[in-house]
C-alpha positions, 0 to 999 in steps of 0.5 A: 484552477481553470479547466485548462490548467487542470488538464495540463496538470493531469498530463504532466502527472501522467507523463512523469509517472509513465516515465517512472514506471517504464524505468522500474524493472518489473522484477522485484519488491520487498527487501530480503527473501521474497518471491513473485506473487502472481496469485495475489495480483488480482488483489494488489495495485500501486498508488502514485502521488505527487506533491509539488516537485516530490512524487512517490509510489505505494502499494494498495489492496483492492476492496471493491472494483472502484475502491482500494485501501492504502496508507494515509501518508501515501496519498495527495489530493485526488487530482494528484493521486493515481491508481496504477496497474498494467492492462492485459497487454502489459501496458501501464494504466493510470486510473483517475481518483474521484475521492480520498478519505484518510482515517480520522486518527491519522497523524502525519507527525506521529513519529516526531510527536510519539503519537499512535497513528492509524495510517490508512486511507481509502481511495475511490476510483473514477471508474471500475478496475478491470474484471480481473481484479477482485475484492480482498478479504478483511480480518475480522479479529485483531487478536495477534500472538507473538511469533504468528506468521504472515505474508507481506505483498507489495511493489516496493524495492528489493534493494534499498535505495534502488528505484530500479528494483521496484515495480513487480508484486512480490511476497515475503514472510514475516512474524509478529514480535513483541510488544503486542498492541490492540491497533498496531502490528510489529513484525520482522523476519524470524529467519534473519534474512531481513525480509520486510517492507521498504520504499514502495511497500507502504500501504501493502497488505500484510496477509494471513498465511493461507488465504487472501485476507488483509490483517494489517496495512504496512506503514513504516519500516526500520533497518539496522545501522544506517539502513532504513529497511529490513529489521522491522515492519510496522502496520495498522491492524485491520480488525479494529478499523473495520467499522470505519472502513465499512462505513466509508464503503457504505457511504460511497455505495449510496452515493453511486 
């Protein structure tokens, strides 16, 4: 790719996503019962990616001023991936990406082949996020009990199929359900309000109830009947992957 072509690609990428962001009503996310989560805004950003003519958005957790954690299926190559947030004036910012590392156990065809997949990716930005963003905590133990309560925070749609209902950070409450796994979390809404991840919430942090600590990374959702969201949220547990996360962070720190 020549420099001129690369510049034009970046311009088209930015223009397309700025139009998308402007069209999204900043008043929603997480299907079912949810509420605004301004207290979590220092810890969660959006990830935008495009592949060919297709484009999409996900949520991500801030691990360092220049590193975020999301789902592996949310990222493209660095030139076609951006981290999105709004500046102090509320204007959209698309931050360039310097590097992406997907978890080595990620399997893009896991659903079709019925394989266990660790759907995580780390993104290193080309520059630091503004000072108002803070590193979120990571769970140190992976022991999960059925019925254990969590929060999920993301920028996804509140109305399935409505892109205009996305774009604002919201939080909902979900609980772990059987079967229990050493690497994955399955969770649903114990109150029957169909709260859970939906389009745009892939990569979203599933958090401890009382503090900003990521327990798992949302990667998949299921709905009842023809719906695709609201019945079940699947996520990859953080604790079993801490060694991988920390090794990547350490490598990037040495490269700075």
